[in-house]
N, C-alpha and C positions, 0 to 999 in steps of 0.2 A: 489188280483184276478188273476187267472191263464189265462194267455192269450191264451194257448194252448186249452182251453175248448171251445173257440169259442165265437162269440158275436151274441146276438140276435137282438139287436137293436143298431142304430147309436149312441144313448145316452150311451149306455153300452160301446161301442167302444171308445167314446170320453173320458169317465170317466176313462177307464183304460190307454188311453195316459196321463191323467192328473195325475194319480197315479203313474205311472212309471217315469214321468218327475220329479215329486216332491220327489220321492224316490232318483233319480239321484242327484237332488240338495242336499237333506240332506246328501247323502253319501259323499259329498265333506268335510263336517265338521267332520265326525267321521272316514271314512275309508282312505282318501288321505292326511291327513295333514302331515304324516311322510315322503312320498313319495315326497310332493311339496315343502318342506324346504331344500331338500338335495342340491339345488345349492348354498346354503350358504357356505358349506364347501367341496364340492367335489374338486374343482381346488386347493384349499388352502392346502387339505390334499395330494392331488396328488403330488404337487410339494414342499411338505414340507421335502422330504427325499433327495436322492442323485440325483434325476433325474434333469437335467439341459438342457438348451436350447441353441441353436447356432443362427447365423444370421438368417438362414431359420427359417420358422415356422412350420416345419415338426413336432417337438415334441408337439406343442400346438394343430394343426391340428389332429394329431394322438390320442391325449387324447380325444379330441371332438369326433373323430370317433368312438373311444371305447366306450364312453358314448353313442352315438346314437345307436350303434348296441346292446349295453347290454340293453338299454331300450326297443329296438325293440324286442329282443330275448325273454328276461325273462318276463317282465310284459305284454307286448303286446301278443307275441305268446304263451308263456307257460300258464300264468295264465288266460289271457283273452279267449284264444281259447280253450284250453285243461282243465286245473285244475278247473275252475269254473264248467265245466260240471261234476266234480266228487263229487257233493254235496250229503248229505246223508238228504234226504227229506227236502231239502232247507237250510240244515246247512253246514257249512264249518269248516275248521281247521284240524289240525293234527289229532285229536281224531274222526273227521268225516270220515276221510279216514279209520282210524282203524276200526271205527264201521261197515263201509261197509264190511271190510275184515272179521270182526268177525261174522258178520250177513248173508253176501251172500257167503262168501267162507269158512267159518267155520275154520278159521286158527288162530283165537286169543285166548289167555287165558281167556278173558272174555266172551267167547260164551258158554263154556260148562256148565256153571251154570245157563243159562238162556235158557233153551230149550223151555219154553213156549212163547218166543217171537215170534215164527213162526206164532202164530195166530194173530197177531197184524195187523190191516187191512193195515197199513202203509207199512208193510213188504210184506203181502201176495199180494197186489196189483202190486208189482213190477213184470215185466216179467221175465220168466224163460228162459235164453238164452240157445242155445245149446252149450254143452261143446266142447272145442277144445283139441288138444292134449297137447298143452302147458299148459293149465289150469289144465287137469288130472295130468300131471307130476308134476307140483308145489304143486297140493293138496296132492298128495302121498308123496311128500317130506316133507311137514310139517306134515303129519299124522305119517310118520315114524321116524321123528326126532324131539322129544319134545323140545329140545335145540333150535331149530329154532324158535319156538312159543315164548321162554323166549327172544330170541335175538330180535325178532320183537317187542315184549312189550318194550324192552330196547331202541331201536331206537325211537319208539313213544314217550316214556317218554324223551329221549334226545332232540328230536325236541321240545317237550312241555316246557321242562326246559330252552331252549335257548330262546324261546318266552318270558318267564316270565324273563329271563335275559334282554331281549330287553326292557321290562318294567322298568328296572333300568337305562339302557344306554341311552335309546333315550331321556328321559326328561334331563337327565345330558348334553348330547352332544348338543342337539338343542338348549336349553335355554342359555347354556354358550357361544355358538358359536353366537347367536345372540346378547347377552350382550357385547361381546367382540368388536362388530362393533362400539361401541361408542369411543373405542381408535383412530378410524379414525380421528376424531374431537378433541378429548381430548387425545392427545398423551402422556401426562405426568401423566394420571391417573394411580393410583397404582392398582396392580393386586388385592388386597384385596377388592377393592370397587366394582370391577366387580363380584367378588365371592360373595359378601354379597347381591348384586342386584339379581344375578341369584338364589340364596337361597330364598330370598324374593318371587320371582316369582314362584318357585317350591312350596313353602308352600301354597301360594294361589291357584295355580293349584290343589293340592291335597286336599285343603279345600273345593273346589267346587264339588267334586265328589259325595258327598252325594245328591246332587240335582238331579242326574241321567243324563244319557246320552241323554235322549230325550230333557230336557230343555237346557242343555250345547250345544247339536248339533245344535239347532236353531240359538244360539248365535255364533257358530264357523263357520257355512257355509258361511255367508256373508263375515266374515274375510278371510277365505281362498280364496274365490272367488275374493276378492279384492287384495289379494296377488298374485294370479295367472294372473290377468290382469296386475298388476304392472310389474312382471318380464318379462312377454311377450312383453308388449310394450317397456320397457327398452331394452330387448334382441333384438327387431326388430329395434329400434333406433341406438344401438351399431352396429348392422350388417351393416345397410346402411351407418351410419356414418364413421365408421373407416375401415372395410374390408369386402366388400360384397363377396370377392372371398372366404370366409370361407366355402361357401356352397359346395366347392370341396370335403370337408371332409365327405360328405355322402357316398362316395365311399369306400368300405372296403379296397382299395388299400393303404390308409393312415395308416390303422392299421398295415399293413405289413411293410411300411416304418418306422413306429414308432419303432417296435421291432428291425428292421435291424439297425437303427441308435443308439437307447437307450440301446439295448442289456439287460444286467443283470439289469441295473438301472431302464429300462423300466418294467421289470417283478416285480420288488420290488415297483413300483408306483401303482400297482393294487389294493393295500389295500386302496388307496384313491378312485379310479375310482369305486370301488364296492359300495361305499356309495350312488351311483346314484340310486340304487334300494332298499335302506332301505325303508321298509313299503310296498313294493310289496306284501308280505305274508299277510297283513292285507286285501287285497282284498278279499282274500278267508276265512280268519279267521272271519271276519265281516260279512260274507254272510248272516247269519241268520237273520240280521237287515233289509236286503234290499231284493233285487232280482237279478237274474244273468243279467237280461237286464238292469236294472237301473245302475249297476255297470260297465257293459260294455259300455254303453252310456256315463256315466261320464268320463270314462277313455279315450276312443277314440276321443270323441267331445272337451273335455276341458283339461284334464290332460296331455295328451300326446303331443298335439301340443304346448301347453303353455310351457312345460318342454324343449321340443327340441328348441322353440326360445329362451328360456332363457339360455341354455347353449351354443347355437351358438353365442348369443350376447356377452357373456362372452369371449368366444374364440376369437371373432373378437376384442374385446377391449384388451385383452392380447397380441395380436400380435403386437400392436403398444405400448404397456405400460408393457414390459416384467418385469420390476423392480417391478411391483405391483403384480406379480404371487403368491409371498410367504406371501403376507400381509393379504388382506381380500376381500371378495366378494364386500364389500361396496365401494371399490375403483372404481368398474365398474358403479356405480350409479352416473347419472348426478348431478351436484351440486345442481340444482334448486329444484330436488325431493328427495334429500338425506334423510331429516328428515321425510317426510311422509312415505318413503319406510322403513326407520329404525324403525318407530314405528309399521307399518303394519308387518314387518318382525318379530319383538319381539312378538306381538300378534300371528302371525302364528306359531311360534315355540310352543306356548302353545296349538295350536289346534293339531299340530303334536304329541305332548306328550300324547294329549287325546286319539288318536286313539289307541296306543299301550296300554295304561292303561285300556281302555275298552276292548281290546282283552285279556289282561291279566286276568282280572276279569272273562271273559267268558270261558277261558280255564280252570281256576282254579275250576271254577263251575262245568265243565264237568268232570275234574279229581275227585272231591270230589264225585259227584254222582256216578261215576263207581268205587269207593272205592280205588282211587289211590292218595288220598290227605286227610290229617287230616280234621276232621269236623270243619268247619269255619261258621260264620254267613253270610248268603246270604240275602240280602234285594233287592226285586224287586221294582225298581223305576218306573215302567210303568205298568198300568194295561192292556194296549193293546199289548205291545211288551215284552213278557217274557224274551226275551234275554238281555233285558237291567237292569243290575243288579250293586250292589254296595257290596263290601266285606270290611268292616271295618278294621279287622285285617290286610288284605293284602295291604290296602290302606296306612296304618300308616307305615307298614313296608318297603313298596316300597318308602315312603318319606324319612325314615331314611336312607336308603341305598343311595338314589339319593343325599341326602345332604353329605353323607360320601364320595361319588365319587367326587362330585364337590369340596368339601373342601380339600380332600386329595390327588386328582390327578390334578385337575386344568388344566392340559395340554390337550387341545382338540386333539391334534394329537394322544396322548396315548389313550384317550377315543375312538377316531375314529378306531384305530386298534383293539381295544375290540369290538366295535361296529360292524365293518365289519364282524369279525369272528363269532359273534352270528347271525348276519342276514343271511350269506351264508350257514352256518351249517342248519338252518331251511330249507332253500331252498332246499339243497340237500336232506335232509330227505324226503322232499315232492316229489322229483323226484324219488326217491327209492320206495316210497309207491305208486307212480302213476304207476311204472312198474307193480306192483302186481295187481292194479285196472285195468289196460288196459287187462292184460292176464286173471285174475280170476273173475272179476266182469263184465267188458265190454265183454269179451270172443272175444277180437280181436286177431289177429295173433301175434306171439311172435316177428316177425320181426318189427312189428309197435312199440311195446314196447321197443324193442332194440335201434330202430332209435330214439325214444323220448329220451332215456337215453343218447344216443350218442350225440345228438345235444345239449340239454339243460345240461345234465350231464358234459359234457366236459368243457362247459363255467364255470359252477359253480365249478368244481374241479380245473380250472386254478385259479380262484379267491381264493379258499379254500387253495390251496397249499401255496400261499403267505401270506395269514392270519395266518396260522399255523407258518410260518416262522418269523412271528412277535409276537409270544407268549410272548417272554421276553421283548417286547416294549408295553405292555399293553393287549396283547391278552389272558393273564392268567386271567384277570378280568372275562369275560364270562364263562371260563372254571371252575374257583372255584364256581361261582354263579351256574352254571348249575349242576356241581357235587354234591353240597349240595342240590339242589332242587331234582335232580335225585335220590339221596340216600334217601331223605325223602319220595318221592312218592313210590319208589319201596319197601323200608322197611315197609310203612303203608300197601302197597297192600299186601306184603308177611305176615305180621302179622295178618291182617285180614282174609285173606285166611285161614291160620292156625287155627285162632280162630273159623271160620265157620265150617271148617272141623272137629273140634273137637266136636262141637255142633251136627253136622249131624252125626256123628259116634256114639255119647253118647245118642242120643234121646230115649226116653223112650215109649214103647207101651202102650197104654191105659189100657190094661187088667193087665199088670205088675203093673202100678201105682195103680189101685184099688184093688189089692190083695196084698198089702204090708204086711198084717199079719191078721189072723182070728179075732182079737179083735180091730183091726184099724178102728174106725169108722170116717166117714168123714162128717163134718158138712157144709151145704149149707148157705150162707150169702145172703140177699136180694141185689139185684144190678146186674150191669154188670161189668165184668172186662175184659179189654183188654190186653193181654199177648203178649208183643213184643218180638220176637225172630227172628233168621236167619233160623229157621227149617221150611221147606215147608210143610212136612207131619210128623205126629207123635207129640210127647209131648217133648218140649225142656228140656234139663237136669236141667236148673235152677228152673223150675217149678216142677219137681220131687223132687228136693231138698227142695223146700219151703213146699211141702205137707208133706214129711217125717218128717219135723221137726214141722210143724204147720198144722194138718190134717183138713183144712177148706178152702173152696173156694166159690166163688160166685153163685148166682143162675143160671146166664147165663155166659158162658166163651167163648171168641172169641180170638183164637189164630192168632195174626196178624204178617205177614212177609212183609216187605219192600223190594222190589226189585228194582234196578236201571237197566234198560235195555240199550243195546247198540243201541238204536234208539233215536232221539231227542224228539219225542213226542209220548204218549200213547193216543188214543182217550178216551174221558172221560167214554164211556160206557164200556170200555174194561179194566179200570184200576182195578176193584174189581173182584177177582175169589173167589167165596164162596162155601164151601163144608161143610158137616156135619160129625162130629166125633162121632161115636157111635149112639145108638138108640135115638130116638126123645126125650124120657123122660128127657135126661140129659142136653139138651140144649148146647152141645159143638159145636162149629163152628171153622173152619179154613178158614182165609181170607187172600189171597195173594194180596198184593196192588202193582201194577206195575208202575214205572214212567220212563219215558225217561229222558236223562240226561239234557234236556232243560225244562222240565216240572217244572211249578211253583207249590210248595207244598202248600196245604191248610193249613190254621191255625187249631188248634186242635179242635174247635167247629164245624167248617164246616166239617173237616174230620170225626168227631164223628157222625154227622148227616148223611153224605153221607154213612158211614159204615153200621149204623143201618138200614136205609132204604134199603140198598142193601140186607142185611140179612133178613128183612121183605118180600121183593120182591122175594127172594129165596124161602122162606115159602110158599109164594102165588102160586109160579110157580109149585111147586113139589106137594102139596096137600097131597094125601095119600102116594104116591110113591116118596121116595128121590133117585130114581135112574136114572132119565133122565130129560132132559130139561135144558134151560139156562134161565138166568133172569137178566135183566138190565146189561148185559156185564159180569155177573158173570158165572163161569163154575161150574157145579155141578159134583162132584165126588162121585161115588157110593162106600160108606164104608161098605163092607159086613162082617158080622161076623155070628158065629154059634149060634144057639139058647141057648146053654149052656153058651157061653160067655156073651150073652145078659142077660139071666137070673142071673147069677152071679153078674154082674155089677149092675144090677137093685136092687138085694137083698142088696148088700153092701150099694148102695146110700139111699135105703129105710130105713135101719137100722139106718144109720147115720143122718137121717132127720125125726126121730120119733115125735119129738115135735115141728118142725118148720111149718110155714105157707106153703102151697101149697106143701105138701110132698107126696101127695097120688101118688102111682104108677099109671100111666095111660097110656094104648096103644092108641095114638093119631090116630084113624081110623075114617073114615067118616067126622067127624068135627074137626079132629085133627089140621087142618090149622089154623082155628080160634082160637082154644085153645093155640096153640104155640104163635100166634101173640098177643093174651091176655097176655101171660106170658112175652113176650118180652117187651110189653109195660109197664108192672107193674114193671119189673126188671129196665127199664130205668128210670122210675119215681123215683125208690129208689136210684138212684145215679150211676156215673160211677167211677170206679177205674182203675188204670193203674199199670201194674206189668212189671218190666224190670231187666235185669240182671246187677249187679254192679260186673264184673268180674275182676280178676287179671290173666293175661295170663303170664306164666312163662315157659321156655323152660324145658324140662324133664331132669332129672339127667344125662342121658346117652348122651345128645347132646353134640356137639363139643363146643370149646371155643367161637368159631365164632358166633354159632347159639344163644348161651347163651348171648353174647354181643348184637346182634342185638335184640332179643326178650326181654330180661330182662331190658336192659338198654336203648337202642335207641327207641324201640316200646312202652315201658313203659312210658318214658319220653314224647313221642308224645301224648299217650293216656291220660296222666295226665294234659297236658297242651291244650288239644284240647276240643272244646265244649262237654259237656256230651250229650248223646243221648236224655235224656229227656228234656234238655234245647232246643236242635236242634228241637225237634218235637213241642216245646211249651206246653208239659205237665205241669198242675198245680201241685205245689210241694205238696199241701195238700191232693191230691188223689193218689200219687205215692206211690208204694210199690216196694222197691229195694231189690233183693236177692243177696247177695254176695257169690261168688263162686271163687275158684281157677282152672284155665284151666292150665293143663300140655300138651304142645303140642310139 
C-alpha cells in the first residue's frame, strides 16, 4: 500500500500502519542479519594485528568511537537518508541504480536496444525534471565518449560481482566466527572439530534455501530479534558494571587521539573496524522485498540503538580486561548467560548468511534478465512477492565455495580481510553511481553530489586503501572471485550482444523470403508456430534458413521476441506488443513480449494462452483496417506494402497451397475480422509448434586472437553449459523445432 496516496478512512490508515510494522519486523530476518552479527568479530579482528594498547584506554575508546561514527555515517546517513530514496520503482541494488541511469539519463549500454520502454507506464509516470548545467555536461560526455559507457557497465558489474563474492565470504566468516566461540569453554578442542561443525551448519543453511525466503524469513526474524535484545542488554550491563565513562567515546575527538597515538598501526587496524558495516548494502539490495519506510523504521528503532549498546558494552568490558581483546567476543558475555547467548549467536549467524544469499539470488536474476549472466533456473518461491526466488545452480556453487573457504583458509582474520574488501568496494561503487543519480536523475546541483562523494566517499576510500594494503593477507580472495564473475558476466553480455547484432543485420525481408525462386512453392501446415528470435521487425535469419531448405510453414506464424527492459516491472496490459506482417491472408504476426528484470515469467501454457488472446484482441480491434488502434496493451504497427508486392506474395502462397484446406485467397474486408478469428481458432485447435535457433557463434576469420578466444572458447563454453532457451522457457520437447546455424560475428 502506498502511504503517499492518502487515506480515505481510519481503518485504511490503521491497516497501513500494521502492514508497515509487519514489514519492518520481517525485514529483521532478511535484511539485517549480516549487519547485526558483526559485534562477534569486529573487536577481535581489529586487535588481531599490530595494534596494541597502553595503560590508558585511548586505543579502545578510539576504536569504539570509529565504530560509532562509521555506523552513523554509512548505514544511517548514507543509506537510510539518501540511497534508499534512489529506488527504481521500489527496487534497490546496484542494477537498480544502473537501470535509472539507462532509462532516465540514457547513458547505459543496455538502453539503446530498448527504445520501446519509454511507453511503460512505470516510466512515463515519472516526473520530467528540468535539466541542469551539470546534467547536460555529463550527458554530453557520455554521448561523446562511448568508452565511458563501457566503463560505467564494468563498474556496475564490479559492484555486482563483489556482492556475489559476499555471498561466499559472509556465510564462511559469520558461521566460523560463531562456532569458534565454543573454544572459550572447551579450550582443548581441536580446530578440525570447529571446522566440521561450521561445515555442517553451512550445508544445513544452503539445504533450506529451496523453501524460499518467505518461510525462512518468518523463522529467522524472532531469532534475530532475540539476538539483538541479548547483545543490547549485555552491552548495557557491561557499560554500567565495568566502565560507564566509555560514553565519552561518542565524541569524534577520540578518533583523533586514536590515530595520533596508534599511528600507522591504527591505520592498519581499519580492516577490522570496517566489518561493523558489513551487510549495510543489503538494506538497499533487498528493498524490493519491503518498503523504504519499513526498512528505515527497523534500522533506526531497533538495529542502530542495539548495535551501539553492544559495541559500547564490549568497549567497557575490554577497558578492564585488555587481555581478552585478542581472544573472542564471548569473553565479554557474563557467565550466567553464556550458553544461551552462544546458541542464539550461532543461530543468528545463519540468519546473517541468509540475507546475503537472498541478495545474491536477486542480483543474479537481475543480471540474467538483462543478459549479463548465463541462463540459470530461477524458481519463484512466493506467489505474492516475485522478488523471493531460488536458483539451484547458484545455491550449490555458493555452498561448494563456502566449504572450500572454511576448510582451506580456516583463519577468520584472513577471511575478515577478504570480507572487508568486498564490502567496502560495493559501498564505494554505490557512492560513485549515486553521484550520477544525484546530478543526472534527481537533477540536483553538482555541488550537492560532490559533497555527497566527499563526505561518504572519503570515509570509504580510507577503509578501501587499508583493505587493498592487505590483499596479500586474504584480500586476494574477493578479487579472484569478483574477477571470475566479472569476466563471466561481461563476456556473456559481449557475446550475446554480438549474436543479436548479427541477427538484426542479417534479418530477411518478407518479399525476399517469398521470392526465393520462380518454382519454389511454399506449403502451409495446419496449426500455429511460435518463432522465437531476437529480431524485433522482419524475418530472423534462422527462419529464412529453415524455409530455404524445407519450404513449408504453419497456417499461422507468430514471430516472438522476448525483451528484458531496464525497469523492474512491466504492467501486464503492456507486456505484449502485437503487429501484423504482410496482408491479412497470410496470418503473419510479430509479437514483442517485454518483461522487467523483476517480472515473474509465466509457464509456457499460460504464456501461450495470453499470446493467442492478445492476437485475437488485436484482430478484433483493427477490424477492416490494420493501421490504427491499440488492443490489450498491444501496439499495432502499420506494415504498408505496394499492391504489386501484395499480389506477388499472395500468388506465391496461393500456388503453394493449391491442395490444402482453407487455401482460398480471400481479401478479408467487411467480415474479415470474424473470418480471421475463425482461422486463428482452427489453427489453435490443430496444435502449437515452437521454432528456435540452435546457433553456434564463432568469431570471424579476420578477428584477433583475443576475440577468437573470448567468443569461440569462453562464450562457447558458457553457452554449452547454461540452460537451453527452450528449457528456460518450458517449451515441450515434442513440439520443438530447432534450426541449426553458424553465426560468424
